[in-house]
N, C-alpha and C positions, 0 to 999 in steps of 0.2 A: 235403145238409146234413140232420142228423135236425133239430126242433123247427121252428119257424118265424118268421120276424119279424113283431111285429107294429108296422103303423105305418112300417117299415122306418128302425125307431129300438133296437127292445128282441129279444133272443133270448130266446125261450120255448119252454126245452127239453121241458116235460111242461105239459099243461092243469092237471095236480095243484098248479100249479107255485105260488109266493105270490110270487116275486120275478122281476123278467125280467134278463138281462144287457144292457149298453149294448154297441150296434157301433160306437160313434163318442161323443168328447166330446159330453154334452149339455147342454146348458143351465135353468139356472131357468124355469120359464112354457112350456115346450116340452109342449105336448098330445100325447098318442098317444091314436087313438082305434083302437077294434078289439073286434071279435065284439059288438058295440051298445054297447059302456062307452067313455069316456072317464078318463085319467088325465093329471094336469099336475104335473109336477117341480118340487117345492117347491125341488130347489136344486140346484145343477149337480152332477153324476154323470160321472164319468173312465168313459171306455173301458174295457169290460171290468168295470166294478163292477156291484152290482145296485141295483133300483129294486124300493120293495114295490109290490106290484100289489092287494095285498089290503090292510086296515088290522089291522095286529098288538097283542096288548097286550103286556107283560112275561110273558116265558113260554113264549108261543104258538112253534111250531115254523115253522124257515122252511124250507120246501121247492125247492129245486133238480134237475135232473136226476129229476124224480120221488120223490126223494127228502129226507130229512130233512138237512140240513146244518148246522144250528145253532138257536140256540136265543134268539128277543128277549130283549135284557136292561132294555130299556126300551121304554114303547108307541113304536108306526110309523107314523104315517098315509102312506094312498094316495100314492105319488107321490114319499116320502122316500129319500133316498139310504141303501141296508143297506150297514155297513162293521163294522169291527172297535166302533164307537164305543156299537153299538146292537144287535149279535148278536154272540153267544159260539159258537165254532163246536164241535159235536159231532162232527165227524170227524174218524178216528183217534187220538182222547182215551183212551188205557190206563187215564189215571189216573181218566176215571167208570167203566171198566169192572169196573175193577179195587175201588170203592166203589157199587158199583150206581149209579152217573150221579151222586153227589154227590162234589163236588170240596170237596180239604182244605184 
């Protein structure tokens, strides 16, 4: 498998990623320890969904697979669930390519 599993809980696909992917349904309050760091989940995170490993400000790039997959639409604290309520995808966005990154 590519990547690595952090504390048997999150899949990190690249060391440049700002999010990890839950390998199971995770409960709020779960503490993850990896690379001398600690992240505590602020809320429940469903299997396959993303967790912020770094604080993100609105407009910050969200990185997974070592690539930019989206932009934070609001501030996201370390340990928060990252999904459509706080992240907008930038992958496969022909509307952004046609307008230089701006949406109509």
